[in-house]
DSSP file (Angstrom, degrees, kcal/mol; ACC not computed):
  #  RESIDUE AA STRUCTURE BP1 BP2  ACC     N-H-->O    O-->H-N    N-H-->O    O-->H-N    TCO  KAPPA ALPHA  PHI   PSI    X-CA   Y-CA   Z-CA
    1    1 A M     >        0   0    0      0, 0.0     4,-1.8     0, 0.0     3,-0.2   0.000 360.0 360.0 360.0 -39.1    0.0    0.0    0.0
    2    2 A F  H  >  +     0   0    0      1,-0.2     4,-2.4     2,-0.2     5,-0.2   0.931 360.0  50.4 -60.9 -45.8    2.9    2.4    0.9
    3    3 A W  H  > S+     0   0    0      1,-0.2     4,-2.1     2,-0.2    -1,-0.2   0.785 106.7  55.5 -68.9 -25.8    4.5    1.8   -2.6
    4    4 A K  H  > S+     0   0    0      2,-0.2     4,-2.4    -3,-0.2    -1,-0.2   0.900 109.2  46.6 -69.9 -40.9    1.2    2.5   -4.4
    5    5 A I  H  X S+     0   0    0     -4,-1.8     4,-2.5     2,-0.2    -2,-0.2   0.937 114.0  47.1 -68.3 -45.8    0.9    5.9   -2.7
    6    6 A V  H  X S+     0   0    0     -4,-2.4     4,-2.2     2,-0.2    -2,-0.2   0.897 112.9  50.4 -62.5 -40.1    4.6    6.8   -3.4
    7    7 A G  H  X S+     0   0    0     -4,-2.1     4,-2.2     2,-0.2    -2,-0.2   0.907 111.1  48.3 -62.5 -44.7    4.1    5.7   -7.0
    8    8 A A  H  X S+     0   0    0     -4,-2.4     4,-2.5     2,-0.2    -2,-0.2   0.904 110.4  50.8 -62.3 -41.2    1.0    7.7   -7.4
    9    9 A L  H  X S+     0   0    0     -4,-2.5     4,-2.5     1,-0.2    -2,-0.2   0.888 111.2  48.5 -64.8 -38.5    2.7   10.7   -5.9
   10   10 A I  H  X S+     0   0    0     -4,-2.2     4,-2.2     2,-0.2    -1,-0.2   0.873 111.2  50.7 -65.0 -37.5    5.7   10.3   -8.3
   11   11 A V  H  X S+     0   0    0     -4,-2.2     4,-2.4     2,-0.2    -2,-0.2   0.913 112.1  46.6 -66.9 -42.6    3.4   10.0  -11.3
   12   12 A A  H  X S+     0   0    0     -4,-2.5     4,-2.4     2,-0.2    -2,-0.2   0.910 111.9  51.4 -63.8 -42.8    1.5   13.2  -10.2
   13   13 A W  H  X S+     0   0    0     -4,-2.5     4,-2.2     1,-0.2    -2,-0.2   0.906 111.2  46.5 -61.3 -45.5    4.8   15.0   -9.7
   14   14 A V  H  X S+     0   0    0     -4,-2.2     4,-2.3     2,-0.2    -1,-0.2   0.902 111.3  52.1 -63.2 -41.1    6.0   14.1  -13.1
   15   15 A A  H  X S+     0   0    0     -4,-2.4     4,-2.6     1,-0.2    -2,-0.2   0.919 111.7  47.3 -64.6 -42.2    2.6   15.0  -14.7
   16   16 A F  H  X S+     0   0    0     -4,-2.4     4,-2.6     1,-0.2    -1,-0.2   0.873 110.3  52.5 -66.3 -37.4    2.8   18.5  -13.0
   17   17 A M  H  X S+     0   0    0     -4,-2.2     4,-2.1     2,-0.2    -2,-0.2   0.924 113.0  44.0 -62.9 -45.7    6.5   18.9  -14.1
   18   18 A V  H  X S+     0   0    0     -4,-2.3     4,-2.3     2,-0.2    -2,-0.2   0.933 113.5  49.4 -64.9 -48.3    5.6   18.2  -17.7
   19   19 A L  H  X S+     0   0    0     -4,-2.6     4,-2.6     1,-0.2     5,-0.2   0.916 112.0  49.7 -59.4 -42.4    2.5   20.4  -17.7
   20   20 A G  H  X S+     0   0    0     -4,-2.6     4,-2.7     1,-0.2    -1,-0.2   0.908 109.5  51.7 -62.1 -39.4    4.5   23.2  -16.1
   21   21 A A  H  X S+     0   0    0     -4,-2.1     4,-2.0     2,-0.2    -1,-0.2   0.892 112.9  45.0 -62.8 -42.6    7.2   22.9  -18.8
   22   22 A V  H  X S+     0   0    0     -4,-2.3     4,-2.2     2,-0.2    -2,-0.2   0.908 114.3  46.5 -67.4 -44.7    4.6   23.1  -21.6
   23   23 A I  H  X S+     0   0    0     -4,-2.6     4,-2.8     2,-0.2    -2,-0.2   0.922 113.0  51.2 -67.0 -43.5    2.7   25.9  -20.2
   24   24 A G  H  X S+     0   0    0     -4,-2.7     4,-2.1    -5,-0.2    -2,-0.2   0.890 110.6  48.6 -58.8 -42.4    6.1   27.8  -19.5
   25   25 A F  H  X S+     0   0    0     -4,-2.0     4,-2.5     2,-0.2    -1,-0.2   0.909 111.8  48.1 -66.3 -42.7    7.2   27.3  -23.0
   26   26 A V  H  X S+     0   0    0     -4,-2.2     4,-3.0     2,-0.2     5,-0.3   0.941 112.0  51.3 -64.2 -44.4    3.9   28.5  -24.5
   27   27 A F  H  X S+     0   0    0     -4,-2.8     4,-2.2     1,-0.2    -2,-0.2   0.914 112.2  45.2 -59.9 -43.7    4.0   31.6  -22.2
   28   28 A K  H  X S+     0   0    0     -4,-2.1     4,-2.5     2,-0.2    -1,-0.2   0.884 112.5  51.7 -70.0 -37.6    7.5   32.5  -23.3
   29   29 A A  H  X S+     0   0    0     -4,-2.5     4,-2.5     2,-0.2     5,-0.2   0.971 111.5  45.8 -60.3 -50.1    6.7   31.9  -27.0
   30   30 A V  H  X S+     0   0    0     -4,-3.0     4,-2.4     1,-0.2    -2,-0.2   0.878 112.3  53.4 -62.4 -35.4    3.6   34.2  -26.8
   31   31 A L  H  X S+     0   0    0     -4,-2.2     4,-2.2    -5,-0.3    -1,-0.2   0.947 110.4  44.9 -61.6 -46.9    5.7   36.7  -24.9
   32   32 A W  H  X S+     0   0    0     -4,-2.5     4,-2.4     2,-0.2     5,-0.2   0.860 111.9  53.0 -68.7 -34.4    8.5   36.8  -27.6
   33   33 A I  H  X S+     0   0    0     -4,-2.5     4,-2.5    -5,-0.2    -1,-0.2   0.914 110.4  48.5 -66.4 -40.0    5.8   37.0  -30.4
   34   34 A A  H  X S+     0   0    0     -4,-2.4     4,-2.1    -5,-0.2    -2,-0.2   0.903 111.9  48.6 -66.5 -38.6    4.2   40.0  -28.7
   35   35 A I  H  X S+     0   0    0     -4,-2.2     4,-2.2     2,-0.2    -2,-0.2   0.935 114.0  44.8 -64.2 -44.2    7.6   41.7  -28.3
   36   36 A I  H  X S+     0   0    0     -4,-2.4     4,-2.4     1,-0.2    -2,-0.2   0.909 114.0  50.4 -68.2 -43.2    8.6   41.1  -31.9
   37   37 A G  H  X S+     0   0    0     -4,-2.5     4,-2.3    -5,-0.2    -1,-0.2   0.876 109.6  51.0 -61.8 -38.8    5.2   42.2  -33.1
   38   38 A G  H  X S+     0   0    0     -4,-2.1     4,-2.5     2,-0.2    -2,-0.2   0.908 110.6  48.6 -66.1 -44.8    5.4   45.4  -31.0
   39   39 A I  H  X S+     0   0    0     -4,-2.2     4,-2.6     2,-0.2    -2,-0.2   0.901 111.5  49.9 -63.3 -41.7    8.8   46.3  -32.4
   40   40 A A  H  X S+     0   0    0     -4,-2.4     4,-2.5     2,-0.2    -2,-0.2   0.912 111.0  49.7 -60.3 -42.6    7.5   45.7  -35.9
   41   41 A F  H  X S+     0   0    0     -4,-2.3     4,-2.5     2,-0.2    -2,-0.2   0.914 112.4  46.1 -64.0 -45.5    4.5   47.9  -35.3
   42   42 A L  H  X S+     0   0    0     -4,-2.5     4,-2.3     2,-0.2    -1,-0.2   0.870 113.1  51.2 -68.2 -35.9    6.6   50.7  -33.9
   43   43 A G  H  X S+     0   0    0     -4,-2.6     4,-2.5     2,-0.2    -2,-0.2   0.925 110.9  46.5 -62.5 -44.0    9.1   50.4  -36.7
   44   44 A A  H  X S+     0   0    0     -4,-2.5     4,-2.6     2,-0.2     5,-0.2   0.917 114.5  48.3 -65.2 -42.7    6.4   50.6  -39.4
   45   45 A A  H  X S+     0   0    0     -4,-2.5     4,-1.9     1,-0.2    -1,-0.2   0.889 112.7  48.1 -68.7 -33.5    4.7   53.5  -37.6
   46   46 A G  H  X S+     0   0    0     -4,-2.3     4,-2.4     2,-0.2    -1,-0.2   0.895 110.8  50.9 -69.7 -37.5    8.0   55.4  -37.3
   47   47 A Y  H  X S+     0   0    0     -4,-2.5     4,-2.8     1,-0.2     5,-0.2   0.923 111.1  48.6 -64.5 -42.9    8.9   54.7  -40.9
   48   48 A K  H  X S+     0   0    0     -4,-2.6     4,-0.8     1,-0.2    -1,-0.2   0.877 112.7  48.3 -66.3 -36.0    5.5   56.1  -42.0
   49   49 A A  H  < S+     0   0    0     -4,-1.9    -1,-0.2    -5,-0.2    -2,-0.2   0.905 115.2  43.3 -65.3 -42.8    5.9   59.1  -39.8
   50   50 A I  H  < S+     0   0    0     -4,-2.4    -2,-0.2     1,-0.2    -1,-0.2   0.879 112.1  52.3 -74.2 -38.9    9.4   59.9  -41.0
   51   51 A S  H  < S-     0   0    0     -4,-2.8    -1,-0.2    -5,-0.2    -2,-0.2   0.640 113.7-113.5 -76.9 -11.8    8.7   59.3  -44.8
   52   52 A G    ><  -     0   0    0     -4,-0.8     3,-0.9    -5,-0.2    -3,-0.1   0.703  12.8-135.5  83.5 115.6    5.8   61.5  -44.8
   53   53 A G  G >  S+     0   0    0      1,-0.2     3,-0.7    -4,-0.2    -1,-0.1   0.587  93.0  72.3 -81.0 -10.0    2.3   60.2  -45.4
   54   54 A K  G 3  S+     0   0    0      1,-0.2    -1,-0.2     3,-0.0    -2,-0.1   0.408  74.8  82.4 -88.1   3.9    1.2   62.9  -47.9
   55   55 A K  G <   +     0   0    0     -3,-0.9    -1,-0.2    -4,-0.1    -2,-0.1   0.464  60.9 112.0 -84.1  -2.9    3.3   61.7  -50.7
   56   56 A D    X   -     0   0    0     -3,-0.7     3,-1.5     1,-0.2    -3,-0.0  -0.604  57.8-154.5 -75.5 117.2    0.7   59.0  -51.7
   57   57 A P  T 3  S+     0   0    0      0, 0.0    -1,-0.2     0, 0.0    -3,-0.0   0.746  91.7  61.5 -65.6 -23.4   -0.8   59.9  -55.1
   58   58 A R  T 3  S+     0   0    0      2,-0.1     2,-0.2    -3,-0.0    -2,-0.1   0.617  82.2 102.4 -76.8 -10.1   -4.0   58.0  -54.2
   59   59 A R  S <  S-     0   0    0     -3,-1.5     2,-0.4     1,-0.1    -5,-0.0  -0.508  76.9-121.4 -80.1 139.4   -4.7   60.2  -51.3
   60   60 A I        -     0   0    0     -2,-0.2     2,-0.8     1,-0.0    -1,-0.1  -0.675  18.2-139.4 -81.8 128.0   -7.4   62.9  -51.7
   61   61 A N        +     0   0    0     -2,-0.4    -1,-0.0     1,-0.1    -7,-0.0  -0.819  27.6 171.0 -91.4 111.4   -6.1   66.5  -51.1
   62   62 A R              0   0    0     -2,-0.8    -1,-0.1     1,-0.1    -2,-0.0   0.458 360.0 360.0 -96.4  -6.9   -8.9   68.2  -49.2
   63   63 A Y              0   0    0      0, 0.0    -1,-0.1     0, 0.0    -2,-0.1   0.374 360.0 360.0-119.4 360.0   -6.9   71.4  -48.4
């Protein structure tokens, strides 16, 4: 009976370790994707601000 309890505890511990590793990896992956996406967004917004948005010939001149 003692070894069944110890075995169940070891199996539960291994399951929690694997689950924690998977969740940790997913969290880190999502975090890095968000960081890279934010940098790309800021870069695109900065490029558009520096290059001047009024040079587009398709834009309607209202002034």
